[in-house]
C-alpha positions as semicolon CSV with decimal commas, in nm:
position;residue;x (nm);y (nm);z (nm)
1;M;-1,906;-0,418;-3,683
2;A;-1,659;-0,362;-3,461
3;R;-1,762;-0,267;-3,083
4;M;-1,534;0,120;-3,031
5;H;-1,393;0,191;-2,707
6;S;-1,472;0,484;-2,500
7;R;-1,108;0,458;-2,359
8;K;-0,816;0,666;-2,545
9;H;-0,501;0,402;-2,654
10;G;-0,619;0,059;-2,426
11;R;-0,561;0,299;-2,106
12;H;-0,752;0,125;-1,773
13;G;-0,938;0,353;-1,473
14;S;-0,859;0,731;-1,432
15;H;-0,676;0,907;-1,453
16;K;-0,431;1,263;-1,340
17;P;-0,447;1,544;-1,562
18;I;-0,052;1,561;-1,720
19;K;-0,071;1,920;-1,666
20;R;0,014;1,997;-1,323
21;I;-0,132;2,343;-1,238
22;A;0,024;2,567;-0,981
23;L;-0,267;2,545;-0,698
24;D;-0,263;2,903;-0,596
25;W;-0,580;2,849;-0,299
26;L;-0,303;2,566;-0,089
27;I;-0,202;2,738;0,203
28;Y;0,024;2,469;0,300
29;D;0,400;2,463;0,193
30;K;0,634;2,154;0,151
31;N;0,748;2,166;0,548
32;E;0,455;2,160;0,693
33;V;0,329;1,866;0,447
34;K;0,582;1,639;0,559
35;M;0,516;1,746;0,958
36;L;0,175;1,668;0,885
37;I;0,276;1,336;0,693
38;A;0,538;1,216;1,022
39;K;0,276;1,341;1,266
40;L;-0,047;1,082;1,084
41;A;0,224;0,863;1,055
42;K;0,322;0,913;1,414
43;E;-0,004;0,768;1,531
44;G;-0,035;0,472;1,251
45;R;-0,192;0,529;0,973
46;S;-0,089;0,436;0,650
47;S;-0,041;0,552;0,367
48;A;-0,342;0,564;0,226
49;E;-0,536;0,743;0,529
50;I;-0,287;0,990;0,547
51;G;-0,347;1,073;0,152
52;I;-0,708;1,089;0,262
53;I;-0,617;1,318;0,555
54;L;-0,510;1,512;0,351
55;R;-0,730;1,502;0,106
56;D;-1,030;1,584;0,322
57;Q;-0,947;1,773;0,583
58;Y;-0,646;1,975;0,444
59;G;-0,726;2,028;0,110
60;I;-0,453;1,880;0,021
61;P;-0,503;1,706;-0,310
62;D;-0,239;1,515;-0,391
63;V;0,140;1,511;-0,263
64;R;0,270;1,485;-0,579
65;Y;0,235;1,908;-0,675
66;F;0,525;1,908;-0,368
67;D;0,711;1,603;-0,549
68;M;0,656;1,419;-0,277
69;R;0,575;1,132;-0,191
70;I;0,347;0,945;0,113
71;T;0,581;0,590;0,212
72;K;0,923;0,769;0,096
73;T;0,809;1,051;0,345
74;M;0,749;0,841;0,628
75;G;1,027;0,696;0,641
76;K;1,156;0,315;0,615
77;R;0,956;0,055;0,700
78;E;0,971;-0,279;0,806
79;V;0,799;-0,436;0,519
80;P;0,678;-0,251;0,210
81;E;0,253;-0,202;0,308
82;D;0,153;-0,370;0,008
83;M;0,318;-0,700;0,247
84;Y;0,229;-0,588;0,548
85;N;-0,248;-0,579;0,452
86;L;-0,128;-0,905;0,315
87;M;0,016;-1,083;0,558
88;K;-0,279;-0,939;0,751
89;K;-0,421;-1,089;0,563
90;A;-0,245;-1,433;0,558
91;V;-0,237;-1,466;0,993
92;N;-0,602;-1,401;0,960
93;L;-0,686;-1,634;0,753
94;H;-0,503;-1,934;0,896
95;R;-0,643;-1,791;1,277
96;H;-0,973;-1,884;1,082
97;M;-0,809;-2,231;0,955
98;S;-0,733;-2,396;1,218
99;E;-1,023;-2,311;1,424
100;M;-1,260;-2,496;1,076
101;R;-0,979;-2,765;0,938
102;K;-1,298;-2,839;0,714
103;D;-1,291;-2,542;0,510
104;S;-1,113;-2,675;0,176
105;K;-1,184;-2,369;-0,021
106;G;-1,015;-2,151;0,300
107;K;-0,751;-2,434;0,250
108;H;-0,646;-2,323;-0,140
109;G;-0,728;-1,897;-0,039
110;L;-0,436;-1,932;0,256
111;E;-0,251;-2,102;-0,039
112;L;-0,226;-1,816;-0,345
113;L;-0,267;-1,563;-0,086
114;E;0,125;-1,731;0,099
115;S;0,183;-1,814;-0,302
116;K;0,108;-1,420;-0,385
117;I;0,301;-1,262;-0,060
118;R;0,603;-1,499;-0,121
119;R;0,629;-1,362;-0,556
120;L;0,611;-1,019;-0,363
121;G;0,871;-1,074;-0,124
122;K;1,146;-1,196;-0,425
123;Y;1,014;-0,897;-0,596
124;Y;1,108;-0,673;-0,333
125;A;1,442;-0,845;-0,220
126;R;1,473;-0,775;-0,614
127;S;1,514;-0,479;-0,489
128;G;1,668;-0,419;-0,233
129;K;1,297;-0,297;-0,014
130;L;1,435;-0,650;0,237
131;P;1,695;-0,848;0,254
132;R;1,842;-1,051;0,026
133;D;1,820;-1,383;0,253
134;W;1,448;-1,294;0,314
135;K;1,179;-1,590;0,352
136;Y;0,796;-1,539;0,462
137;S;0,728;-1,803;0,671
138;I;0,394;-1,777;0,892
139;E;0,591;-1,741;1,243
140;N;0,693;-1,385;1,135
141;A;0,386;-1,290;0,994
142;K;0,253;-1,340;1,358
143;L;0,519;-1,150;1,507
144;L;0,586;-0,824;1,229
145;V;0,130;-0,805;1,233
146;K;0,107;-0,823;1,627
C-alpha cells in the first residue's frame, strides 16, 4: 500500500499564507520601516538579523507587507550575503588547513566549499550582481572578510 504524504503537492517545509492580511495593529509605516532597516544595516547587521530584530523587537512580522525586501532596502553590497558567509567559512577553514596540514577531510571540505563559491560566483556574474570578470581567490576572500 502506498504511503500518504501529509504535505500537499510535494512542497517541503512551511510556507507563508497566500492571502495578505491588512495588519491593523501594526504601528509602523513604510518609511519608518525603511529607516529602521537603514539604521540596523549601518550597525553591521545581516539581513537575517535585521528580519529577526524587526520581528521580535518592533513587532513587524514581515517587511513584504510593505512591498519591500530587506536586502534591496539595505543597498548594494560588495558581494551578496550568502556568498560572503561562504567566503568567511572558507577563510576560517583555510587558516585551519595551514595549521593542520594532514587533515584530509578538512582539505576535501575546503575543496567542496570553494567549488560552491565558484559556482555561486558564476551565477551572480551572469545575473549582474557581481562583475562579469569576477574570479574567486582565497587572497581576495581574506581581504573581503577582514
